[in-house]
ChimeraX commands (.cxc) that place a marker at each C-alpha (Angstrom):
marker #1 position 75.19,136.83,115.56 radius 0.5
marker #1 position 73.31,134.03,113.61 radius 0.5
marker #1 position 69.50,133.28,114.22 radius 0.5
marker #1 position 67.18,131.00,112.99 radius 0.5
marker #1 position 63.44,129.46,113.56 radius 0.5
marker #1 position 62.61,125.97,113.62 radius 0.5
marker #1 position 59.90,123.60,115.26 radius 0.5
marker #1 position 60.96,121.74,118.34 radius 0.5
marker #1 position 60.16,118.04,117.99 radius 0.5
marker #1 position 60.62,115.14,119.88 radius 0.5
marker #1 position 62.71,112.03,118.92 radius 0.5
marker #1 position 61.72,108.51,119.60 radius 0.5
marker #1 position 63.62,108.32,122.59 radius 0.5
marker #1 position 61.90,111.37,124.14 radius 0.5
marker #1 position 64.66,114.01,123.57 radius 0.5
marker #1 position 63.76,117.35,122.03 radius 0.5
marker #1 position 65.25,118.55,119.20 radius 0.5
marker #1 position 65.39,121.34,116.64 radius 0.5
marker #1 position 66.68,120.55,112.80 radius 0.5
marker #1 position 69.44,122.89,111.93 radius 0.5
marker #1 position 69.06,124.51,108.41 radius 0.5
marker #1 position 71.86,125.29,105.99 radius 0.5
marker #1 position 73.18,128.77,107.16 radius 0.5
marker #1 position 73.09,131.67,104.76 radius 0.5
marker #1 position 73.39,135.29,104.79 radius 0.5
marker #1 position 69.76,135.61,105.55 radius 0.5
marker #1 position 70.32,134.07,109.19 radius 0.5
marker #1 position 73.41,136.32,109.85 radius 0.5
marker #1 position 73.22,139.77,111.35 radius 0.5
marker #1 position 75.59,140.98,108.44 radius 0.5
marker #1 position 76.44,144.30,110.57 radius 0.5
marker #1 position 77.74,142.31,113.34 radius 0.5
marker #1 position 79.70,139.78,111.08 radius 0.5
marker #1 position 81.46,142.70,109.05 radius 0.5
marker #1 position 82.88,144.09,111.96 radius 0.5
marker #1 position 83.84,140.66,113.71 radius 0.5
marker #1 position 87.40,140.17,114.11 radius 0.5
marker #1 position 87.17,136.50,112.75 radius 0.5
marker #1 position 84.60,136.81,110.25 radius 0.5
marker #1 position 84.99,140.46,108.61 radius 0.5
marker #1 position 87.64,139.33,106.04 radius 0.5
marker #1 position 85.31,136.80,104.24 radius 0.5
marker #1 position 81.72,138.19,105.10 radius 0.5
marker #1 position 81.48,139.88,101.73 radius 0.5
marker #1 position 83.08,136.98,99.75 radius 0.5
marker #1 position 82.09,133.63,98.35 radius 0.5
marker #1 position 83.88,131.95,101.04 radius 0.5
marker #1 position 81.24,133.18,103.61 radius 0.5
marker #1 position 78.82,130.45,102.92 radius 0.5
marker #1 position 81.49,127.69,102.98 radius 0.5
marker #1 position 82.70,129.41,106.52 radius 0.5
marker #1 position 78.93,129.12,107.84 radius 0.5
marker #1 position 78.89,125.63,106.81 radius 0.5
marker #1 position 81.91,124.80,108.68 radius 0.5
marker #1 position 80.73,126.75,111.69 radius 0.5
marker #1 position 77.33,124.76,111.49 radius 0.5
marker #1 position 79.42,121.29,111.54 radius 0.5
marker #1 position 81.43,122.29,114.57 radius 0.5
marker #1 position 78.20,123.16,116.41 radius 0.5
marker #1 position 76.05,120.86,115.26 radius 0.5
marker #1 position 77.66,117.45,114.00 radius 0.5
marker #1 position 74.56,115.68,113.68 radius 0.5
marker #1 position 72.72,118.40,112.03 radius 0.5
marker #1 position 70.36,118.76,114.86 radius 0.5
marker #1 position 70.44,120.83,117.97 radius 0.5
marker #1 position 69.36,118.66,120.80 radius 0.5
marker #1 position 67.74,120.72,123.48 radius 0.5
marker #1 position 69.02,118.72,126.28 radius 0.5
marker #1 position 72.60,119.59,125.15 radius 0.5
marker #1 position 72.72,123.37,123.95 radius 0.5
marker #1 position 76.39,124.39,123.06 radius 0.5
marker #1 position 78.05,127.35,124.58 radius 0.5
marker #1 position 77.12,130.43,122.89 radius 0.5
marker #1 position 73.50,129.27,121.78 radius 0.5
marker #1 position 70.44,130.27,123.29 radius 0.5
marker #1 position 66.92,128.63,122.76 radius 0.5
marker #1 position 63.52,130.45,123.18 radius 0.5
marker #1 position 61.03,127.69,123.01 radius 0.5
marker #1 position 58.03,129.84,124.43 radius 0.5
marker #1 position 56.31,130.15,121.00 radius 0.5
marker #1 position 55.21,127.63,118.12 radius 0.5
marker #1 position 58.77,127.99,116.59 radius 0.5
marker #1 position 61.71,127.83,118.63 radius 0.5
marker #1 position 64.26,130.78,118.14 radius 0.5
marker #1 position 67.69,129.68,118.29 radius 0.5
marker #1 position 70.36,132.64,118.54 radius 0.5
marker #1 position 74.13,131.81,118.07 radius 0.5
marker #1 position 77.05,134.20,119.27 radius 0.5
marker #1 position 79.89,133.73,117.32 radius 0.5
marker link #1:1,2 radius 0.2
marker link #1:2,3 radius 0.2
marker link #1:3,4 radius 0.2
marker link #1:4,5 radius 0.2
marker link #1:5,6 radius 0.2
marker link #1:6,7 radius 0.2
marker link #1:7,8 radius 0.2
marker link #1:8,9 radius 0.2
marker link #1:9,10 radius 0.2
marker link #1:10,11 radius 0.2
marker link #1:11,12 radius 0.2
marker link #1:12,13 radius 0.2
marker link #1:13,14 radius 0.2
marker link #1:14,15 radius 0.2
marker link #1:15,16 radius 0.2
marker link #1:16,17 radius 0.2
marker link #1:17,18 radius 0.2
marker link #1:18,19 radius 0.2
marker link #1:19,20 radius 0.2
marker link #1:20,21 radius 0.2
marker link #1:21,22 radius 0.2
marker link #1:22,23 radius 0.2
marker link #1:23,24 radius 0.2
marker link #1:24,25 radius 0.2
marker link #1:25,26 radius 0.2
marker link #1:26,27 radius 0.2
marker link #1:27,28 radius 0.2
marker link #1:28,29 radius 0.2
marker link #1:29,30 radius 0.2
marker link #1:30,31 radius 0.2
marker link #1:31,32 radius 0.2
marker link #1:32,33 radius 0.2
marker link #1:33,34 radius 0.2
marker link #1:34,35 radius 0.2
marker link #1:35,36 radius 0.2
marker link #1:36,37 radius 0.2
marker link #1:37,38 radius 0.2
marker link #1:38,39 radius 0.2
marker link #1:39,40 radius 0.2
marker link #1:40,41 radius 0.2
marker link #1:41,42 radius 0.2
marker link #1:42,43 radius 0.2
marker link #1:43,44 radius 0.2
marker link #1:44,45 radius 0.2
marker link #1:45,46 radius 0.2
marker link #1:46,47 radius 0.2
marker link #1:47,48 radius 0.2
marker link #1:48,49 radius 0.2
marker link #1:49,50 radius 0.2
marker link #1:50,51 radius 0.2
marker link #1:51,52 radius 0.2
marker link #1:52,53 radius 0.2
marker link #1:53,54 radius 0.2
marker link #1:54,55 radius 0.2
marker link #1:55,56 radius 0.2
marker link #1:56,57 radius 0.2
marker link #1:57,58 radius 0.2
marker link #1:58,59 radius 0.2
marker link #1:59,60 radius 0.2
marker link #1:60,61 radius 0.2
marker link #1:61,62 radius 0.2
marker link #1:62,63 radius 0.2
marker link #1:63,64 radius 0.2
marker link #1:64,65 radius 0.2
marker link #1:65,66 radius 0.2
marker link #1:66,67 radius 0.2
marker link #1:67,68 radius 0.2
marker link #1:68,69 radius 0.2
marker link #1:69,70 radius 0.2
marker link #1:70,71 radius 0.2
marker link #1:71,72 radius 0.2
marker link #1:72,73 radius 0.2
marker link #1:73,74 radius 0.2
marker link #1:74,75 radius 0.2
marker link #1:75,76 radius 0.2
marker link #1:76,77 radius 0.2
marker link #1:77,78 radius 0.2
marker link #1:78,79 radius 0.2
marker link #1:79,80 radius 0.2
marker link #1:80,81 radius 0.2
marker link #1:81,82 radius 0.2
marker link #1:82,83 radius 0.2
marker link #1:83,84 radius 0.2
marker link #1:84,85 radius 0.2
marker link #1:85,86 radius 0.2
marker link #1:86,87 radius 0.2
marker link #1:87,88 radius 0.2
marker link #1:88,89 radius 0.2
view
């Protein structure tokens, strides 16, 4: 699982979005990643940062999470000042 917080903002068009940060190990639940079938082999290596970057581009090609088009496996809680985004991988 990957989790990050960001401020939900409105674009000029009126659509709400959250800017996606560069994913690092601080965003990941490393216990889950080390036991994940796909990511366990790279979770403790230098390639993990590149793997996270690739995952970020696949899910959010524009670098933004548009709240009207949330991809599958992504949940967003906007009930507080900062939106909490959780990504199930």
